Each structure stands twice: as structure tokens, then as C-alpha cells.
DSSP file (Angstrom, degrees, kcal/mol; ACC not computed):
  #  RESIDUE AA STRUCTURE BP1 BP2  ACC     N-H-->O    O-->H-N    N-H-->O    O-->H-N    TCO  KAPPA ALPHA  PHI   PSI    X-CA   Y-CA   Z-CA
    1    1 A M              0   0    0      0, 0.0    42,-2.9     0, 0.0     2,-0.5   0.000 360.0 360.0 360.0 151.4  -50.9  -38.4  128.3
    2    2 A L  E     -AB  42  72A   0     70,-2.0    69,-2.9    40,-0.2    70,-0.8  -0.879 360.0-177.4-102.4 129.0  -54.4  -37.7  129.7
    3    3 A V  E     -AB  41  70A   0     38,-2.5    38,-2.8    -2,-0.5     2,-0.6  -0.992  15.7-149.1-123.4 130.9  -57.3  -37.7  127.4
    4    4 A V  E     -AB  40  69A   0     65,-2.8    65,-2.7    -2,-0.4     2,-0.5  -0.894  15.4-163.6 -98.8 126.2  -60.9  -37.0  128.5
    5    5 A V  E     +AB  39  68A   0     34,-2.7    34,-2.8    -2,-0.6     2,-0.4  -0.941  10.9 176.0-113.0 126.5  -63.5  -38.8  126.5
    6    6 A S  E     -AB  38  67A   0     61,-2.6    61,-2.8    -2,-0.5     2,-0.3  -0.962   5.5-178.9-127.2 150.1  -67.1  -37.7  126.5
    7    7 A Y  E     - B   0  66A   0     30,-1.7     2,-0.4    -2,-0.4    59,-0.2  -0.983  24.0-162.1-147.3 155.7  -69.9  -39.2  124.5
    8    8 A D  E     - B   0  65A   0     57,-2.4    57,-2.2    -2,-0.3     2,-0.5  -0.906  20.5-172.0-138.1 107.5  -73.6  -38.9  123.8
    9    9 A V        -     0   0    0     -2,-0.4     2,-0.2    55,-0.2    55,-0.1  -0.879  28.2-116.7-107.6 130.1  -75.1  -42.0  122.2
   10   10 A S        -     0   0    0     -2,-0.5     3,-0.2    50,-0.2    10,-0.2  -0.467  29.8-177.9 -63.8 126.4  -78.6  -42.0  120.8
   11   11 A T        +     0   0    0     -2,-0.2    -1,-0.1     1,-0.1     6,-0.1   0.018  48.7 110.1-116.7  26.4  -80.6  -44.6  122.8
   12   12 A S  S    S+     0   0    0      4,-0.1    -1,-0.1     5,-0.0    -2,-0.0   0.604  80.8  42.6 -78.0 -10.0  -83.9  -44.3  121.0
   13   13 A T  S  > S-     0   0    0     -3,-0.2     4,-2.1     1,-0.1     5,-0.2  -0.894  89.4-112.2-129.2 160.5  -83.5  -47.8  119.4
   14   14 A P  H  > S+     0   0    0      0, 0.0     4,-2.0     0, 0.0     5,-0.1   0.879 119.9  55.1 -58.2 -36.6  -82.2  -51.1  120.7
   15   15 A A  H  > S+     0   0    0      1,-0.2     4,-2.3     2,-0.2     5,-0.1   0.888 106.9  50.7 -63.4 -38.4  -79.1  -50.7  118.5
   16   16 A G  H  > S+     0   0    0      2,-0.2     4,-2.4     1,-0.2    -1,-0.2   0.900 108.8  50.2 -65.7 -41.3  -78.4  -47.4  120.1
   17   17 A R  H  X S+     0   0    0     -4,-2.1     4,-1.9     1,-0.2    -1,-0.2   0.881 110.7  50.6 -64.2 -37.0  -78.6  -48.8  123.6
   18   18 A K  H  X S+     0   0    0     -4,-2.0     4,-2.1     2,-0.2    -2,-0.2   0.913 109.5  50.3 -66.3 -42.3  -76.2  -51.6  122.5
   19   19 A R  H  X S+     0   0    0     -4,-2.3     4,-3.0     1,-0.2     5,-0.2   0.912 107.5  54.7 -60.4 -42.4  -73.8  -49.0  121.1
   20   20 A L  H  X S+     0   0    0     -4,-2.4     4,-2.5     1,-0.2    -1,-0.2   0.926 108.8  47.4 -57.6 -46.3  -74.0  -47.1  124.3
   21   21 A R  H  X S+     0   0    0     -4,-1.9     4,-2.4     1,-0.2    -1,-0.2   0.896 113.3  48.9 -62.7 -39.8  -73.0  -50.2  126.3
   22   22 A H  H  X S+     0   0    0     -4,-2.1     4,-2.3     2,-0.2    -2,-0.2   0.911 111.7  47.9 -68.1 -42.5  -70.1  -50.9  123.9
   23   23 A V  H  X S+     0   0    0     -4,-3.0     4,-2.3     2,-0.2    -2,-0.2   0.942 113.7  47.6 -62.6 -46.8  -68.8  -47.3  124.0
   24   24 A A  H  X S+     0   0    0     -4,-2.5     4,-2.5    -5,-0.2    -2,-0.2   0.913 111.0  51.5 -61.1 -43.1  -68.9  -47.3  127.8
   25   25 A K  H  X S+     0   0    0     -4,-2.4     4,-1.7     2,-0.2    -1,-0.2   0.911 109.4  49.4 -62.4 -43.2  -67.2  -50.7  128.0
   26   26 A Q  H  X S+     0   0    0     -4,-2.3     4,-0.8     1,-0.2    -1,-0.2   0.918 111.7  48.8 -62.0 -42.6  -64.3  -49.6  125.7
   27   27 A C  H >X S+     0   0    0     -4,-2.3     4,-1.9     1,-0.2     3,-0.9   0.896 108.8  53.4 -64.3 -39.0  -63.9  -46.4  127.8
   28   28 A E  H 3< S+     0   0    0     -4,-2.5    -1,-0.2     1,-0.2    -2,-0.2   0.834 103.3  58.6 -63.1 -32.1  -63.9  -48.5  131.0
   29   29 A N  H 3< S+     0   0    0     -4,-1.7    -1,-0.2     1,-0.2    -2,-0.2   0.744 118.7  28.8 -67.9 -22.7  -61.1  -50.7  129.5
   30   30 A Y  H << S-     0   0    0     -3,-0.9    12,-0.4    -4,-0.8     2,-0.2   0.562 127.1  -2.9-115.9 -12.9  -58.8  -47.7  129.1
   31   31 A G  S  < S-     0   0    0     -4,-1.9     2,-0.4    10,-0.2    10,-0.2  -0.789  74.0 -79.8-157.5-163.2  -59.8  -45.2  131.9
   32   32 A Q  E     -C   40   0A   0      8,-2.5     8,-2.6    -2,-0.2     2,-0.3  -0.954  37.0-116.4-123.4 141.1  -62.0  -44.4  134.7
   33   33 A R  E     +C   39   0A   0     -2,-0.4     6,-0.3     6,-0.2     3,-0.1  -0.553  32.2 170.7 -72.7 130.0  -65.5  -43.0  134.7
   34   34 A V  E    S+     0   0A   0      4,-2.8     2,-0.3     1,-0.4     5,-0.2   0.591  72.4   5.3-114.0 -21.0  -65.6  -39.5  136.3
   35   35 A Q  E >  S-C   38   0A   0      3,-1.6     3,-1.6     1,-0.0    -1,-0.4  -0.905  98.3 -78.5-148.6 175.7  -69.2  -38.7  135.3
   36   36 A N  T 3  S+     0   0    0      1,-0.3    -1,-0.0    -2,-0.3    -3,-0.0   0.865 127.5  11.5 -49.6 -49.0  -72.0  -40.7  133.5
   37   37 A S  T 3  S+     0   0    0     -3,-0.0   -30,-1.7    -4,-0.0     2,-0.4  -0.095 112.4  92.6-121.8  34.1  -70.6  -40.3  130.0
   38   38 A V  E <   -AC   6  35A   0     -3,-1.6    -4,-2.8   -32,-0.2    -3,-1.6  -0.995  47.9-177.7-134.2 128.9  -67.2  -38.9  130.8
   39   39 A F  E     -AC   5  33A   0    -34,-2.8   -34,-2.7    -2,-0.4     2,-0.5  -0.961  20.0-145.4-126.6 143.0  -63.9  -40.8  131.2
   40   40 A E  E     -AC   4  32A   0     -8,-2.6    -8,-2.5    -2,-0.4     2,-0.5  -0.943  22.6-169.6-102.7 125.4  -60.4  -39.8  132.1
   41   41 A C  E     -A    3   0A   0    -38,-2.8   -38,-2.5    -2,-0.5     2,-0.8  -0.959  15.6-159.8-123.9 116.2  -57.9  -42.1  130.3
   42   42 A L  E     +A    2   0A   0     -2,-0.5     2,-0.3   -12,-0.4   -40,-0.2  -0.850  37.3 168.0 -93.5 109.0  -54.2  -42.0  131.1
   43   43 A L        -     0   0    0    -42,-2.9    -2,-0.0    -2,-0.8   -13,-0.0  -0.847  43.5-124.6-131.3 153.4  -52.7  -43.5  127.9
   44   44 A E     >  -     0   0    0     -2,-0.3     4,-2.2     1,-0.1     3,-0.4  -0.630  47.6-104.6 -81.4 155.4  -49.6  -44.2  125.9
   45   45 A P  H  > S+     0   0    0      0, 0.0     4,-2.2     0, 0.0     5,-0.2   0.872 121.7  51.5 -53.2 -40.9  -49.9  -42.8  122.4
   46   46 A A  H  > S+     0   0    0      1,-0.2     4,-2.0     2,-0.2     5,-0.1   0.884 108.9  51.0 -65.8 -37.2  -50.4  -46.3  120.8
   47   47 A Q  H  > S+     0   0    0     -3,-0.4     4,-2.8     2,-0.2    -1,-0.2   0.904 108.9  52.0 -64.4 -40.3  -53.3  -47.0  123.3
   48   48 A W  H  X S+     0   0    0     -4,-2.2     4,-2.7     2,-0.2     5,-0.3   0.920 107.9  50.6 -62.9 -44.3  -54.9  -43.7  122.4
   49   49 A V  H  X S+     0   0    0     -4,-2.2     4,-2.1     1,-0.2    -1,-0.2   0.916 113.3  47.1 -59.0 -43.2  -54.8  -44.5  118.7
   50   50 A E  H  X S+     0   0    0     -4,-2.0     4,-2.2     2,-0.2    -2,-0.2   0.927 113.4  46.5 -65.4 -46.8  -56.4  -47.9  119.4
   51   51 A L  H  X S+     0   0    0     -4,-2.8     4,-2.7     2,-0.2     5,-0.2   0.936 113.1  48.8 -63.2 -46.8  -59.1  -46.5  121.7
   52   52 A K  H  X S+     0   0    0     -4,-2.7     4,-2.5     1,-0.2     5,-0.2   0.923 112.0  48.6 -60.6 -45.4  -60.0  -43.6  119.3
   53   53 A A  H  X S+     0   0    0     -4,-2.1     4,-1.8    -5,-0.3    -1,-0.2   0.903 112.4  49.4 -61.7 -41.2  -60.2  -46.0  116.3
   54   54 A T  H  X S+     0   0    0     -4,-2.2     4,-2.3     2,-0.2    -2,-0.2   0.928 111.8  47.3 -64.6 -45.4  -62.4  -48.4  118.3
   55   55 A L  H  X S+     0   0    0     -4,-2.7     4,-2.4     1,-0.2    -2,-0.2   0.902 112.3  49.5 -64.6 -40.7  -64.8  -45.7  119.5
   56   56 A L  H  < S+     0   0    0     -4,-2.5    -1,-0.2    -5,-0.2     5,-0.2   0.851 111.7  49.9 -66.8 -32.8  -65.1  -44.2  116.0
   57   57 A H  H  < S+     0   0    0     -4,-1.8    -2,-0.2    -5,-0.2    -1,-0.2   0.896 113.9  44.3 -70.5 -40.9  -65.8  -47.7  114.6
   58   58 A I  H  < S+     0   0    0     -4,-2.3    -2,-0.2    -5,-0.1    -1,-0.2   0.900 101.0  82.9 -69.9 -41.9  -68.5  -48.4  117.2
   59   59 A S     <  -     0   0    0     -4,-2.4     2,-0.7    -5,-0.2     3,-0.1  -0.207  69.9-141.3 -71.2 152.6  -70.3  -45.1  117.0
   60   60 A K    >>  -     0   0    0      1,-0.1     4,-2.8   -44,-0.1     3,-2.5  -0.892  17.7-164.6-109.2  95.6  -72.9  -44.1  114.5
   61   61 A L  T 34 S+     0   0    0     -2,-0.7    -1,-0.1     1,-0.3     5,-0.1   0.617  81.9  67.5 -67.6 -12.8  -71.8  -40.5  113.9
   62   62 A E  T 34 S+     0   0    0      1,-0.1    -1,-0.3    -3,-0.1     3,-0.0   0.720 122.5  17.0 -72.2 -20.0  -75.0  -39.5  112.2
   63   63 A E  T <4 S+     0   0    0     -3,-2.5    -2,-0.2   -53,-0.1     2,-0.2   0.620 120.9  60.9-121.9 -25.8  -76.7  -40.0  115.6
   64   64 A D     <  -     0   0    0     -4,-2.8     2,-0.4   -55,-0.1   -55,-0.2  -0.535  61.7-144.5-108.7 169.4  -74.0  -40.0  118.2
   65   65 A S  E     -B    8   0A   0    -57,-2.2   -57,-2.4    -2,-0.2     2,-0.4  -0.999  10.2-173.4-137.8 133.7  -71.4  -37.6  119.4
   66   66 A L  E     -B    7   0A   0     -2,-0.4     2,-0.4   -59,-0.2   -59,-0.2  -0.977   3.7-171.9-122.6 139.7  -67.8  -38.1  120.7
   67   67 A R  E     -B    6   0A   0    -61,-2.8   -61,-2.6    -2,-0.4     2,-0.4  -1.000   3.1-165.5-132.4 135.1  -65.6  -35.4  122.2
   68   68 A F  E     -B    5   0A   0     -2,-0.4     2,-0.5   -63,-0.2   -63,-0.2  -0.978   1.7-166.3-122.2 129.1  -61.9  -35.8  123.0
   69   69 A Y  E     -B    4   0A   0    -65,-2.7   -65,-2.8    -2,-0.4     2,-0.7  -0.968  10.9-151.6-116.4 118.3  -60.0  -33.4  125.2
   70   70 A Y  E     +B    3   0A   0     -2,-0.5   -67,-0.2   -67,-0.2    -2,-0.0  -0.800  22.0 169.3 -94.0 112.3  -56.2  -33.8  125.1
   71   71 A L  E     -     0   0A   0    -69,-2.9     3,-0.3    -2,-0.7   -68,-0.2   0.491  33.0-151.4-102.5  -5.3  -54.6  -32.7  128.4
   72   72 A G  E >   -B    2   0A   0    -70,-0.8   -70,-2.0     1,-0.2     3,-0.5  -0.132  40.5 -47.3  74.2-164.7  -51.2  -34.0  127.6
   73   73 A A  T 3  S+     0   0    0      1,-0.2     3,-0.3   -72,-0.2     2,-0.2   0.735 130.9  58.0 -81.8 -24.7  -48.5  -35.2  130.0
   74   74 A N  T >   +     0   0    0     -3,-0.3     3,-0.8     1,-0.2    -1,-0.2  -0.242  67.0 131.6 -98.8  44.4  -48.7  -32.3  132.4
   75   75 A W  G X>  +     0   0    0     -3,-0.5     3,-2.2    -2,-0.2     4,-0.7   0.731  49.8  78.5 -71.7 -24.1  -52.3  -32.9  133.1
   76   76 A Q  G 34 S+     0   0    0     -3,-0.3     3,-0.5     1,-0.3    -1,-0.2   0.833  96.2  48.1 -57.2 -32.7  -52.0  -32.7  137.0
   77   77 A N  G <4 S+     0   0    0     -3,-0.8    -1,-0.3     1,-0.2    -2,-0.2   0.464 110.2  53.6 -85.4  -0.8  -51.9  -28.9  136.8
   78   78 A R  T <4 S+     0   0    0     -3,-2.2     2,-0.5    -4,-0.1    -1,-0.2   0.443  93.2  76.6-112.6  -3.0  -54.9  -28.7  134.4
   79   79 A V     <  +     0   0    0     -4,-0.7     2,-0.4    -3,-0.5    -1,-0.1  -0.944  50.1 174.2-117.7 126.7  -57.5  -30.7  136.4
   80   80 A E        -     0   0    0     -2,-0.5     2,-0.4     2,-0.0    -3,-0.0  -0.975   9.7-163.9-125.3 143.8  -59.4  -29.4  139.4
   81   81 A H        +     0   0    0     -2,-0.4     2,-0.3     2,-0.0     5,-0.1  -0.994   9.3 175.2-129.9 136.5  -62.3  -31.2  141.2
   82   82 A F        +     0   0    0     -2,-0.4     2,-0.2     2,-0.1    -2,-0.0  -0.990  47.8   8.9-134.4 143.5  -64.8  -29.8  143.6
   83   83 A G  S    S-     0   0    0     -2,-0.3     3,-0.2     3,-0.0    -2,-0.0  -0.486  95.9  -3.8  94.3-160.2  -67.8  -31.4  145.2
   84   84 A Q  S    S+     0   0    0      1,-0.2    -2,-0.1    -2,-0.2     0, 0.0  -0.057 105.2  34.6 -70.2 166.2  -69.0  -35.0  145.4
   85   85 A K        -     0   0    0      1,-0.1    -1,-0.2   -50,-0.0     2,-0.1   0.888  66.7-173.4  59.2  50.9  -67.7  -38.1  143.7
   86   86 A S        -     0   0    0     -3,-0.2    -1,-0.1    -5,-0.1    -2,-0.0  -0.423  14.0-140.9 -67.5 152.9  -64.0  -37.5  143.8
   87   87 A V        -     0   0    0      1,-0.1     3,-0.1    -2,-0.1   -53,-0.1  -0.830  20.5 -95.0-116.5 154.6  -62.1  -40.2  141.9
   88   88 A P        -     0   0    0      0, 0.0     2,-0.1     0, 0.0    -1,-0.1  -0.222  52.9 -85.6 -63.7 157.1  -58.7  -41.8  142.7
   89   89 A N    >   -     0   0    0      1,-0.1     3,-1.3     4,-0.1     0, 0.0  -0.431  34.9-132.3 -60.8 133.4  -55.6  -40.5  141.2
   90   90 A L  T 3  S+     0   0    0      1,-0.3    -1,-0.1    -2,-0.1   -48,-0.1   0.735 104.4  53.0 -63.0 -23.2  -55.1  -42.1  137.8
   91   91 A Q  T 3  S+     0   0    0      2,-0.1    -1,-0.3     0, 0.0     2,-0.1   0.552  89.4  96.3 -92.7  -7.8  -51.5  -42.9  138.5
   92   92 A D  S <  S-     0   0    0     -3,-1.3     2,-0.2     1,-0.1     0, 0.0  -0.489  85.8-102.1 -78.4 151.8  -52.2  -44.7  141.8
   93   93 A D        -     0   0    0     -2,-0.1     2,-0.4     1,-0.0    -1,-0.1  -0.518  37.9-151.4 -68.2 139.9  -52.5  -48.5  141.9
   94   94 A V        -     0   0    0     -2,-0.2     2,-0.6    -4,-0.1    -1,-0.0  -0.967   4.5-147.9-119.9 131.9  -56.1  -49.6  142.1
   95   95 A L        -     0   0    0     -2,-0.4     2,-0.6     2,-0.0    -2,-0.0  -0.879  13.1-163.2 -98.3 121.2  -57.3  -52.8  143.7
   96   96 A I              0   0    0     -2,-0.6    -2,-0.0     1,-0.1     0, 0.0  -0.920 360.0 360.0-107.7 122.0  -60.3  -54.3  142.0
   97   97 A L              0   0    0     -2,-0.6    -1,-0.1     0, 0.0    -2,-0.0   0.414 360.0 360.0-100.3 360.0  -62.3  -56.8  144.0
């Protein structure tokens, strides 16, 4: 299933900046960045449960915001991209150097 994760972490304190780095790192572990604070994550249900729990644990919800968009298994027909910074297909093999 495809889940889009977006976040807004308060960075007015050193602790907030640290949370921002941790949230971004967790999202990078499970998906690909498509905009500054937006990730597309192609996940198995167990992976999704793990990622969501981790993000909720890291975040300070009195100051931060997390949004999850569930696009399901038929996501290819629900995503359109126009303009700069196109991203590779989530199902293609990616070579990281």
C-alpha cells in the first residue's frame, strides 16, 4: 500500500530540530522524499504499523503535526505529478551509490 506522510515539526528549540532530523530519517528509511516534508512510502501493513508508531513516539504532538494519506494498493491511478523534481517509480529498483 502507498502511504503519503507529511510533517511539520517545530524547530524553535534544539530539541525540535533534533526531532525534525529523527522524523525525516525514519521517513527516509521507509520511503522516498517527494517534497521537503513529504514522503511517499510503499509499505507492507506491518511496516506501516511500525513506521506510524515510531513517528508518533518521536513527535511532540503539542508542537508538531503529522498527516498520513492512505492511497492503498491501487495508488498508481491516484497520483499525478507535474513540473520539476519528478521522482522514480516506487516499485523500480533503485541503485544507491
